C-alpha positions in Angstrom: 9.2 -0.7 -19.3 7.1 -0.1 -15.9 10.3 1.1 -14.2 11.3 3.7 -16.8 7.5 5.5 -16.8 7.5 5.1 -13.1 10.5 6.3 -12.0 10.2 9.5 -13.5 6.4 10.4 -12.0 7.8 9.3 -8.8 10.4 12.1 -8.9 7.8 14.3 -10.1 5.7 13.9 -7.5 8.6 13.6 -4.9 10.1 16.9 -5.9 6.8 18.6 -6.0 6.0 17.4 -2.6 9.6 18.9 -1.2 8.8 22.0 -2.7 5.2 22.7 -0.9 7.1 22.6 2.1 9.5 25.7 0.9 8.5 29.2 1.3 6.1 29.5 -1.4 2.8 31.8 -1.5 -0.7 31.1 -1.9 -0.8 30.9 -5.6 2.7 29.2 -5.9 1.5 26.4 -3.6 -1.6 26.2 -5.3 0.3 25.2 -8.5 2.5 23.0 -7.3 -0.9 21.3 -6.0 -1.9 20.8 -9.0 1.2 19.6 -10.2 1.6 16.7 -8.2 -2.2 15.6 -8.4 -2.1 15.3 -11.3 1.3 13.6 -11.4 -0.1 11.2 -9.2 -3.3 10.4 -11.3 -1.0 9.9 -13.8 0.8 7.5 -12.2 -2.4 5.7 -10.7 -3.4 5.1 -14.6 0.0 3.9 -15.9 -0.3 1.5 -12.6 -3.7 0.0 -13.5 -2.6 -0.8 -17.5 0.4 -2.3 -15.9 -2.0 -4.6 -13.6 -4.0 -4.9 -16.7 -1.5 -6.5 -19.0 -0.4 -8.5 -16.3 -3.5 -10.2 -15.4 -3.9 -10.5 -19.1 -0.6 -12.6 -19.6 -1.5 -14.5 -16.6 1.8 -13.2 -15.0 -0.6 -12.2 -11.7 0.5 -13.7 -9.0 -1.8 -14.9 -6.2 -0.5 -15.1 -2.5 -1.5 -17.4 0.4 -0.8 -15.0 3.7 -2.2 -14.8 6.9 -3.9 -11.7 7.3 -6.9 -10.1 9.8 -10.0 -8.8 7.7 -10.4 -5.7 10.1 -7.3 -4.2 9.2 -7.3 -4.9 5.5 -10.9 -2.2 6.0 -9.5 -0.2 8.3 -6.1 0.7 6.9 -7.7 0.6 3.1 -10.6 3.4 4.5 -7.8 5.6 6.2 -6.4 6.5 3.1 -9.7 7.5 1.4 -10.6 9.1 5.4 -9.2 12.6 3.9 -11.0 13.5 0.4 -14.3 11.9 1.5 -14.2 14.6 4.6 -13.1 17.5 2.3 -15.9 16.1 -0.3 -18.2 16.2 2.9 -19.6 12.8 2.7 -19.2 10.4 5.2 -17.1 7.1 4.9 -18.2 4.3 7.0 -17.0 0.6 7.9 -18.5 -2.2 9.1 -17.1 -5.8 9.8 -19.5 -8.6 11.2 -18.3 -9.9 14.4 -19.2 -13.5 13.1 -15.8 -13.6 10.5 -12.7 -14.9 12.6 -10.3 -12.8 13.8 -7.4 -14.3 11.4 -7.7 -15.7 8.0 -5.5 -17.2 5.1 -5.5 -15.1 1.8 -3.8 -12.8 -0.5 -5.1 -10.0 1.8 -3.2 -7.2 -0.9 -5.5 -8.2 -4.0 -8.2 -8.4 -1.6 -7.2 -4.1 -0.7 -6.6 -3.6 -4.4 -10.1 -4.3 -5.3 -11.4 -2.5 -2.7 -9.4 0.5 -3.3 -10.6 0.3 -6.6 -14.2 0.5 -5.4 -14.2 2.6 -3.1 -11.9 5.0 -5.3 -15.1 5.5 -7.6 -17.4 5.5 -4.9 -15.7 8.5 -3.8 -14.9 10.1 -7.0 -19.1 9.7 -7.9 -20.2 10.6 -4.8 -20.9 14.8 -4.0 -23.4 13.8 -0.8 -24.6 11.5 1.4 -22.0 8.6 2.5 -19.6 5.9 1.2 -20.4 2.7 3.4 -17.8 -0.5 3.1 -19.0 -3.6 4.7 -18.3 -7.3 5.2 -20.4 -10.5 5.9 -20.1 -13.3 6.5 -21.6 -15.8 3.8 -20.8 -19.2 4.7 -18.3 -21.1 7.1 -17.6 -25.0 6.4 -14.8 -26.5 7.7 -11.8 -24.8 7.3 -13.5 -22.5 4.6 -14.9 -19.0 5.4 -16.9 -17.0 2.7 -17.1 -13.3 2.6 -19.5 -10.9 1.0 -17.8 -7.4 0.9 -19.7 -4.5 -0.3 -18.8 -0.7 -1.1 -22.0 0.9 -1.3 -22.8 4.6 -2.0 -25.3 7.9 -2.5 -23.5 8.3 -5.7 -24.9 9.6 -9.1 -25.8 5.9 -10.1 -25.7 4.2 -13.7 -28.2 3.3 -15.8 -29.8 -0.5 -15.9 -28.6 -1.4 -19.4 -25.0 0.2 -18.4 -24.4 -2.3 -16.1 -22.5 -4.4 -17.9 -20.4 -1.6 -19.5 -18.9 -0.8 -16.4 -16.9 -4.2 -16.2 -15.0 -3.7 -19.7 -11.8 -1.8 -19.5 -11.5 1.6 -20.3 -15.2 2.1 -20.4 -17.3 4.2 -17.9 -21.1 4.5 -18.3 -21.0 7.7 -20.7 -18.7 10.2 -22.1 -20.4 13.0 -20.0 -19.0 11.0 -16.9 -15.9 10.7 -17.9 -15.2 14.3 -18.8 -16.9 15.6 -15.5 -15.0 13.1 -13.4 -12.0 11.7 -15.7 -10.8 8.8 -15.2 -10.2 5.7 -17.3 -12.4 3.5 -16.4 -10.2 0.5 -15.2 -10.6 0.0 -12.1 -13.6 -1.7 -12.4 -12.5 -3.9 -15.0 -9.7 -4.6 -13.1 -11.4 -5.5 -9.7 -13.5 -7.3 -11.5 -10.9 -9.8 -13.3 -8.9 -10.2 -9.5 -12.0 -11.3 -7.9 -12.5 -14.1 -10.5 -8.8 -15.0 -10.3 -9.7 -15.0 -6.1 -12.3 -17.4 -7.3 -15.2 -15.6 -6.6 -18.1 -13.2 -8.2 -18.7 -9.3 -8.4 -22.2 -7.6 -8.7 -23.7 -4.0 -9.0 -26.8 -2.9 -8.4 -27.6 0.9 -9.3 -30.4 3.3 -10.4 -29.6 6.7 -11.4 -29.6 9.4 -8.8 -30.1 6.5 -6.2 -26.0 5.4 -5.6 -24.5 2.6 -6.5 -23.8 -0.7 -4.5 -20.6 -3.4 -5.5 -20.2 -6.4 -3.8 -17.8 -9.7 -4.3 -17.5 -13.2 -2.9 -14.2 -14.2 -1.6 -13.7 -17.7 -0.1 -10.7 -18.0 2.2 -9.7 -20.4 4.7 -9.2 -20.3 8.1 -6.0 -19.3 9.5 -4.6 -22.3 11.8 -4.9 -22.5 15.8 
C-alpha cells in the first residue's frame, strides 16, 4: 500500500523539479513551486501515518550501528538551513565536547526524532532562533546517556495543552492548524520512538515565550 501511494507522489515532485529547470516564466515557476511544496507536504504526511502504523503494529525495527552524534546533528540541521534563512531566523547547534566521538545506537531513529522536533520549531518560529543541543547526562562503564534538546523562540504552547501535543493528530488549538497546517503527528511519533529507544521526552513552554523539547537516550560506547 505504501508503495502505491508514494510512487505517484514521488513522480509528481520529480517532474515538477524537472519542469522548474525549463524555460518557465515567473508566474509558471511560482505555480510549479506551489505544486512541488504541496506534493512534498502530502508525502511527508503519508510517511508519518505509515510510521505511526508500523510503530503501533510493533513492526518498527531498532538498529544498533556505530555513529558520530555530531555528524547526525549537523547533517540533520543542514536540511533546515535554507528554510530557516528564508524565515530570517537563526538555526544553531551545539554538541558537548564531553561526548565520545563514536557511539553505538540507532542514528536513523535519533535523526527522525530531531527532524520532527526541528521541523515544528522552524515552522512555529517567525523571529529569533532554533537551538539544537546535545549534552552528556551520565557515563557509566560502557553506557552513555545523552540529553537532546530543541529550543525555539516561537509562539509557545499553553501549559494545559502540553499533554495534547504528544497525542496523534493533535495540535495545541484549531487556530494553529489553520495558520500553520500540519497533522500534529510529528511530536506523537517522536514520543513513541523515544520510548522504543528506552528514553523519555518532555516539554517546557509558555505562550509567546517559545518551546523547549528535550529527550534522553542511552547509548553504548563504540569498541576500540
